[in-house]
C-alpha positions as a Python dict, from the first residue, in 0.01 Angstrom:
ca = {
    (1, 'X'): (0, 0, 0),
    (2, 'X'): (26, -360, -84),
    (3, 'X'): (146, -656, -87),
    (4, 'X'): (472, -837, -17),
    (5, 'X'): (354, -1192, -18),
    (6, 'X'): (607, -1448, -132),
    (7, 'X'): (408, -1616, -404),
    (8, 'X'): (469, -1883, -661),
    (9, 'X'): (559, -1725, -994),
    (10, 'X'): (337, -1806, -1293),
    (11, 'X'): (317, -1746, -1686),
    (12, 'X'): (50, -1754, -1982),
    (13, 'X'): (-47, -1612, -2321),
    (14, 'X'): (-66, -1233, -2315),
    (15, 'X'): (-131, -1050, -2640),
    (16, 'X'): (-121, -697, -2780),
    (17, 'X'): (134, -547, -2547),
    (18, 'X'): (363, -249, -2587),
    (19, 'X'): (678, -345, -2775),
    (20, 'X'): (918, -143, -2564),
    (21, 'X'): (1091, -245, -2241),
    (22, 'X'): (876, -552, -2195),
    (23, 'X'): (945, -772, -1892),
    (24, 'X'): (872, -1143, -1859),
    (25, 'X'): (778, -1281, -1515),
    (26, 'X'): (939, -1597, -1392),
    (27, 'X'): (704, -1890, -1361),
    (28, 'X'): (644, -2223, -1194),
    (29, 'X'): (656, -2523, -1431),
    (30, 'X'): (404, -2752, -1259),
    (31, 'X'): (41, -2706, -1169),
    (32, 'X'): (-72, -2840, -832),
    (33, 'X'): (-396, -2878, -638),
    (34, 'X'): (-476, -2768, -285),
    (35, 'X'): (-772, -2714, -53),
    (36, 'X'): (-588, -2440, 139),
    (37, 'X'): (-451, -2203, -129),
    (38, 'X'): (-198, -1938, -27),
    (39, 'X'): (-324, -1619, -183),
    (40, 'X'): (-306, -1240, -143),
    (41, 'X'): (-576, -993, -258),
    (42, 'X'): (-806, -1258, -414),
    (43, 'X'): (-1093, -1193, -655),
    (44, 'X'): (-1316, -1458, -804),
    (45, 'X'): (-1518, -1519, -1122),
    (46, 'X'): (-1718, -1800, -1279),
    (47, 'X'): (-1709, -1874, -1650),
    (48, 'X'): (-1911, -2178, -1758),
    (49, 'X'): (-1869, -2447, -1493),
    (50, 'X'): (-1530, -2323, -1368),
    (51, 'X'): (-1441, -2083, -1093),
    (52, 'X'): (-1132, -1867, -1123),
    (53, 'X'): (-927, -1686, -860),
    (54, 'X'): (-691, -1406, -957),
    (55, 'X'): (-454, -1254, -704),
    (56, 'X'): (-136, -1059, -642),
    (57, 'X'): (165, -1234, -786),
    (58, 'X'): (428, -1239, -1065),
    (59, 'X'): (218, -1144, -1367),
    (60, 'X'): (-104, -1206, -1165),
    (61, 'X'): (-151, -1543, -996),
    (62, 'X'): (-441, -1757, -1111),
    (63, 'X'): (-610, -2080, -1009),
    (64, 'X'): (-924, -2274, -1104),
    (65, 'X'): (-1183, -2497, -936),
    (66, 'X'): (-1504, -2681, -1021),
    (67, 'X'): (-1639, -2663, -666),
    (68, 'X'): (-1460, -2377, -479),
    (69, 'X'): (-1308, -2640, -252),
    (70, 'X'): (-1019, -2793, -441),
    (71, 'X'): (-812, -2542, -634),
    (72, 'X'): (-565, -2599, -913),
    (73, 'X'): (-283, -2344, -893),
    (74, 'X'): (-184, -2284, -1253),
    (75, 'X'): (180, -2269, -1360),
    (76, 'X'): (128, -1964, -1582),
    (77, 'X'): (27, -1612, -1482),
    (78, 'X'): (-228, -1394, -1659),
    (79, 'X'): (52, -1178, -1801),
    (80, 'X'): (364, -1336, -1948),
    (81, 'X'): (478, -996, -2063),
    (82, 'X'): (450, -674, -1869),
    (83, 'X'): (367, -386, -2107),
    (84, 'X'): (629, -116, -2150),
    (85, 'X'): (387, 165, -2058),
    (86, 'X'): (358, 15, -1709),
    (87, 'X'): (724, 0, -1631),
    (88, 'X'): (777, 341, -1786),
    (89, 'X'): (492, 495, -1578),
    (90, 'X'): (593, 351, -1239),
    (91, 'X'): (961, 375, -1141),
    (92, 'X'): (1073, 55, -970),
    (93, 'X'): (780, -156, -1089),
    (94, 'X'): (879, -470, -1276),
    (95, 'X'): (645, -772, -1275),
    (96, 'X'): (502, -822, -926),
    (97, 'X'): (141, -724, -1012),
    (98, 'X'): (-96, -637, -728),
    (99, 'X'): (-465, -669, -648),
    (100, 'X'): (-651, -744, -976),
    (101, 'X'): (-1024, -726, -1025),
    (102, 'X'): (-1230, -900, -1290),
    (103, 'X'): (-1585, -849, -1423),
    (104, 'X'): (-1798, -965, -1716),
    (105, 'X'): (-1968, -674, -1894),
    (106, 'X'): (-2105, -636, -2247),
    (107, 'X'): (-1975, -969, -2372),
    (108, 'X'): (-1615, -934, -2250),
    (109, 'X'): (-1418, -1005, -1939),
    (110, 'X'): (-1237, -699, -1808),
    (111, 'X'): (-947, -717, -1565),
    (112, 'X'): (-792, -422, -1385),
    (113, 'X'): (-459, -452, -1201),
    (114, 'X'): (-218, -244, -995),
    (115, 'X'): (135, -143, -1085),
    (116, 'X'): (312, 6, -784),
    (117, 'X'): (596, -15, -537),
    (118, 'X'): (545, -69, -168),
    (119, 'X'): (460, 240, 37),
    (120, 'X'): (471, 493, -250),
    (121, 'X'): (179, 645, -441),
    (122, 'X'): (337, 678, -781),
    (123, 'X'): (119, 403, -927),
    (124, 'X'): (-96, 301, -1222),
    (125, 'X'): (-402, 84, -1281),
    (126, 'X'): (-385, -117, -1602),
    (127, 'X'): (-663, -288, -1802),
    (128, 'X'): (-695, -617, -1987),
    (129, 'X'): (-979, -774, -2177),
    (130, 'X'): (-1070, -1121, -2296),
    (131, 'X'): (-1362, -1308, -2454),
    (132, 'X'): (-1320, -1609, -2225),
    (133, 'X'): (-1145, -1687, -1897),
    (134, 'X'): (-1087, -2046, -2010),
    (135, 'X'): (-895, -1933, -2324),
    (136, 'X'): (-666, -1727, -2098),
    (137, 'X'): (-578, -1485, -2382),
    (138, 'X'): (-575, -1127, -2264),
    (139, 'X'): (-549, -804, -2461),
    (140, 'X'): (-361, -507, -2322),
    (141, 'X'): (-606, -218, -2303),
    (142, 'X'): (-357, 30, -2160),
    (143, 'X'): (-388, 241, -1850),
    (144, 'X'): (-712, 340, -1669),
    (145, 'X'): (-569, 588, -1421),
    (146, 'X'): (-228, 699, -1290),
    (147, 'X'): (-128, 870, -963),
    (148, 'X'): (186, 1078, -925),
    (149, 'X'): (401, 1041, -620),
    (150, 'X'): (331, 1294, -345),
    (151, 'X'): (642, 1483, -247),
    (152, 'X'): (730, 1793, -47),
    (153, 'X'): (952, 2037, -232),
    (154, 'X'): (1225, 2257, -95),
    (155, 'X'): (973, 2540, -55),
    (156, 'X'): (764, 2318, 172),
    (157, 'X'): (486, 2283, -84),
    (158, 'X'): (337, 1939, -176),
    (159, 'X'): (328, 1817, -534),
    (160, 'X'): (173, 1506, -681),
    (161, 'X'): (-159, 1330, -607),
    (162, 'X'): (-298, 1280, -257),
    (163, 'X'): (-433, 939, -348),
    (164, 'X'): (-290, 614, -476),
    (165, 'X'): (-392, 436, -802),
    (166, 'X'): (-405, 80, -668),
    (167, 'X'): (-663, -179, -556),
    (168, 'X'): (-916, -133, -839),
    (169, 'X'): (-1274, -265, -830),
    (170, 'X'): (-1533, -239, -1105),
    (171, 'X'): (-1897, -173, -1024),
    (172, 'X'): (-2191, -146, -1269),
    (173, 'X'): (-2474, 79, -1154),
    (174, 'X'): (-2850, 41, -1206),
    (175, 'X'): (-2821, 228, -1539),
    (176, 'X'): (-2558, -12, -1673),
    (177, 'X'): (-2294, 253, -1623),
    (178, 'X'): (-1945, 121, -1519),
    (179, 'X'): (-1749, 283, -1233),
    (180, 'X'): (-1410, 225, -1079),
    (181, 'X'): (-1338, 247, -710),
    (182, 'X'): (-977, 233, -594),
    (183, 'X'): (-714, 352, -359),
    (184, 'X'): (-553, 346, -15),
    (185, 'X'): (-387, 561, 246),
    (186, 'X'): (-318, 926, 163),
    (187, 'X'): (-675, 1070, 110),
    (188, 'X'): (-847, 733, 106),
    (189, 'X'): (-1084, 553, -132),
    (190, 'X'): (-1155, 712, -468),
    (191, 'X'): (-1444, 670, -714),
    (192, 'X'): (-1479, 776, -1078),
    (193, 'X'): (-1714, 697, -1373),
    (194, 'X'): (-1590, 490, -1668),
    (195, 'X'): (-1689, 500, -2032),
    (196, 'X'): (-1784, 210, -2262),
    (197, 'X'): (-1415, 117, -2302),
    (198, 'X'): (-1369, 84, -1926),
    (199, 'X'): (-1146, 394, -1910),
    (200, 'X'): (-1212, 713, -1708),
    (201, 'X'): (-1515, 895, -1851),
    (202, 'X'): (-1359, 1234, -1907),
    (203, 'X'): (-1687, 1382, -2025),
    (204, 'X'): (-1839, 1322, -1680),
    (205, 'X'): (-1513, 1397, -1504),
    (206, 'X'): (-1521, 1753, -1640),
    (207, 'X'): (-1889, 1814, -1581),
    (208, 'X'): (-1969, 2132, -1386),
    (209, 'X'): (-2012, 2106, -1010),
    (210, 'X'): (-1884, 1747, -1009),
    (211, 'X'): (-1547, 1640, -873),
    (212, 'X'): (-1396, 1311, -993),
    (213, 'X'): (-1230, 1122, -856),
    (214, 'X'): (-1430, 1166, -531),
    (215, 'X'): (-1310, 1047, -195),
    (216, 'X'): (-1584, 817, -57),
    (217, 'X'): (-1410, 657, 245),
    (218, 'X'): (-1132, 745, 489),
    (219, 'X'): (-988, 560, 788),
    (220, 'X'): (-1012, 877, 1004),
    (221, 'X'): (-1204, 1198, 1002),
    (222, 'X'): (-1015, 1449, 790),
    (223, 'X'): (-951, 1666, 1092),
    (224, 'X'): (-797, 1382, 1294),
    (225, 'X'): (-419, 1353, 1283),
    (226, 'X'): (-284, 1007, 1382),
    (227, 'X'): (11, 1030, 1616),
    (228, 'X'): (174, 700, 1518),
    (229, 'X'): (378, 664, 1202),
    (230, 'X'): (292, 402, 935),
    (231, 'X'): (469, 85, 1060),
    (232, 'X'): (498, -65, 712),
    (233, 'X'): (666, 222, 524),
    (234, 'X'): (822, 557, 608),
    (235, 'X'): (702, 686, 272),
    (236, 'X'): (332, 618, 318),
    (237, 'X'): (58, 810, 493),
    (238, 'X'): (-137, 704, 801),
    (239, 'X'): (-487, 712, 659),
    (240, 'X'): (-494, 334, 688),
    (241, 'X'): (-773, 230, 448),
    (242, 'X'): (-747, 39, 119),
    (243, 'X'): (-886, -243, -93),
    (244, 'X'): (-1244, -119, -169),
    (245, 'X'): (-1509, -354, -308),
    (246, 'X'): (-1869, -248, -388),
    (247, 'X'): (-2140, -519, -386),
    (248, 'X'): (-2498, -447, -486),
    (249, 'X'): (-2771, -611, -281),
    (250, 'X'): (-3133, -520, -262),
    (251, 'X'): (-3164, -143, -285),
    (252, 'X'): (-2813, -64, -164),
    (253, 'X'): (-2456, -56, -277),
    (254, 'X'): (-2230, -197, 3),
    (255, 'X'): (-1879, -59, 25),
    (256, 'X'): (-1635, -298, 192),
    (257, 'X'): (-1289, -159, 281),
    (258, 'X'): (-982, -286, 467),
    (259, 'X'): (-861, -92, 764),
    (260, 'X'): (-512, -76, 919),
    (261, 'X'): (-208, -271, 808),
    (262, 'X'): (-155, -573, 587),
    (263, 'X'): (162, -747, 474),
    (264, 'X'): (323, -801, 816),
    (265, 'X'): (243, -1168, 851),
    (266, 'X'): (141, -1256, 1206),
    (267, 'X'): (189, -889, 1306),
    (268, 'X'): (-78, -769, 1058),
    (269, 'X'): (-390, -607, 1201),
    (270, 'X'): (-592, -591, 879),
    (271, 'X'): (-969, -596, 916),
    (272, 'X'): (-1281, -527, 709),
    (273, 'X'): (-1539, -251, 754),
    (274, 'X'): (-1859, -182, 558),
    (275, 'X'): (-2103, 95, 483),
    (276, 'X'): (-2385, 139, 230),
    (277, 'X'): (-2546, 388, -6),
    (278, 'X'): (-2859, 408, -222),
    (279, 'X'): (-2646, 536, -507),
    (280, 'X'): (-2307, 426, -631),
    (281, 'X'): (-2172, 777, -583),
    (282, 'X'): (-2241, 776, -211),
    (283, 'X'): (-2247, 891, 57),
    (284, 'X'): (-2171, 555, 219),
    (285, 'X'): (-2301, 545, 575),
    (286, 'X'): (-2227, 293, 850),
    (287, 'X'): (-2489, 138, 1081),
    (288, 'X'): (-2474, 446, 1303),
    (289, 'X'): (-2530, 681, 1010),
    (290, 'X'): (-2170, 812, 993),
    (291, 'X'): (-2033, 892, 651),
    (292, 'X'): (-1737, 670, 561),
    (293, 'X'): (-1575, 977, 397),
    (294, 'X'): (-1554, 1118, 750),
    (295, 'X'): (-1410, 806, 906),
    (296, 'X'): (-1724, 600, 938),
    (297, 'X'): (-1752, 226, 888),
    (298, 'X'): (-1903, -72, 1065),
    (299, 'X'): (-1659, -346, 1158),
    (300, 'X'): (-1740, -656, 954),
    (301, 'X'): (-1448, -900, 999),
    (302, 'X'): (-1127, -914, 1202),
    (303, 'X'): (-882, -1179, 1314),
    (304, 'X'): (-993, -1412, 1594),
    (305, 'X'): (-631, -1469, 1704),
    (306, 'X'): (-700, -1848, 1695),
    (307, 'X'): (-727, -1932, 1327),
    (308, 'X'): (-657, -1590, 1181),
    (309, 'X'): (-433, -1313, 1313),
    (310, 'X'): (-593, -1066, 1073),
    (311, 'X'): (-796, -1065, 753),
    (312, 'X'): (-873, -826, 469),
    (313, 'X'): (-866, -729, 103),
    (314, 'X'): (-1206, -878, 32),
    (315, 'X'): (-1459, -937, -245),
    (316, 'X'): (-1826, -1042, -248),
    (317, 'X'): (-2024, -1230, -514),
    (318, 'X'): (-2346, -1409, -586),
    (319, 'X'): (-2281, -1760, -725),
    (320, 'X'): (-2561, -2004, -792),
    (321, 'X'): (-2806, -1804, -583),
    (322, 'X'): (-2575, -1773, -278),
    (323, 'X'): (-2394, -1459, -160),
    (324, 'X'): (-2034, -1529, -64),
    (325, 'X'): (-1747, -1331, 84),
    (326, 'X'): (-1382, -1396, 17),
    (327, 'X'): (-1060, -1240, 142),
    (328, 'X'): (-714, -1340, 255),
    (329, 'X'): (-637, -1413, 615),
    (330, 'X'): (-301, -1422, 796),
    (331, 'X'): (-291, -1771, 948),
    (332, 'X'): (-236, -1798, 1326),
    (333, 'X'): (-113, -2154, 1287),
    (334, 'X'): (116, -2111, 987),
    (335, 'X'): (338, -1820, 1083),
    (336, 'X'): (111, -1554, 937),
    (337, 'X'): (92, -1703, 585),
    (338, 'X'): (-177, -1538, 374),
    (339, 'X'): (-448, -1790, 284),
    (340, 'X'): (-791, -1788, 123),
    (341, 'X'): (-1102, -1735, 338),
    (342, 'X'): (-1451, -1808, 202),
    (343, 'X'): (-1776, -1750, 398),
    (344, 'X'): (-2145, -1732, 312),
    (345, 'X'): (-2312, -1392, 361),
    (346, 'X'): (-2645, -1367, 536),
    (347, 'X'): (-2853, -1050, 570),
    (348, 'X'): (-3014, -897, 879),
    (349, 'X'): (-3379, -783, 881),
    (350, 'X'): (-3260, -424, 827),
    (351, 'X'): (-3041, -521, 535),
    (352, 'X'): (-2686, -544, 679),
    (353, 'X'): (-2448, -823, 583),
    (354, 'X'): (-2323, -1081, 833),
    (355, 'X'): (-2078, -1368, 794),
    (356, 'X'): (-2124, -1735, 871),
    (357, 'X'): (-1850, -1866, 1096),
    (358, 'X'): (-1846, -2191, 892),
    (359, 'X'): (-1597, -2221, 607),
    (360, 'X'): (-1729, -2323, 268),
}
């Protein structure tokens, strides 16, 4: 599920796209600066001396900063043209692009992004690449993975996928192997290996005794049946988990996820949980040793009801020797507007992450 933030609309150079049924996002004509950016589903990168934020928005919202304090919201999006394969693959999708992720690997920047419609799991994750973030010229690399909408037929049987191809996050393991983690609701968070082109590694996917994608986190134990309906969409499931992000620290991979419901402004109850694993494939265990695939997870961040009603869809990075955590929070003082949160990460003696209460 994701993300109905009213954002500014933006536009930029986007190359090598499908020629059919292309859509052009609307865009804001003027750049502006702010120390309190409104943002939904943010990810961050640093190229040279410049920090970049990419986020949900028309064609993917973007902004830059030299110090991570004052941000310039750019008038153009990452994508000025939405490729035809995306609109063909996802009925109802046009140009409001969700939840990107960006990583530098093997001399290129890679960006994954979500094509979906709210509350449905007929979705696709697309891929872009670029030599430089500053040049802002992205190549369409097609689709990484697609999910087919889950429906019950007249015979009572379910068809389609029991997961949703949204909220992608790249992770590179200790063997320099890329992976993609994604998903929300339905059967929870999914993981699959990628090949050298950052597409699903079908050779590993079809290996004997290995199931990919693999569910590595759920909101609830598979045997638990929530009694309340999803308050955000009658189409969606109640396994209220999404927005995975895997961060390597020390000898562990830490899996951050968002629990419960976003996108309801001041009524949101989004929050972040975490678990860890010695291997990227899991299992990811919380501080009590419970597997996140069985509903485990240690609460990491939630709204304080003073500054933030709720907070979620996070990312974690090491910049200039410091570990930082970012996410969007629903402001308690600005009618639930989604705004950027940044906090330093510290580590306990037994290797668990904690947040500073001081903003950066």
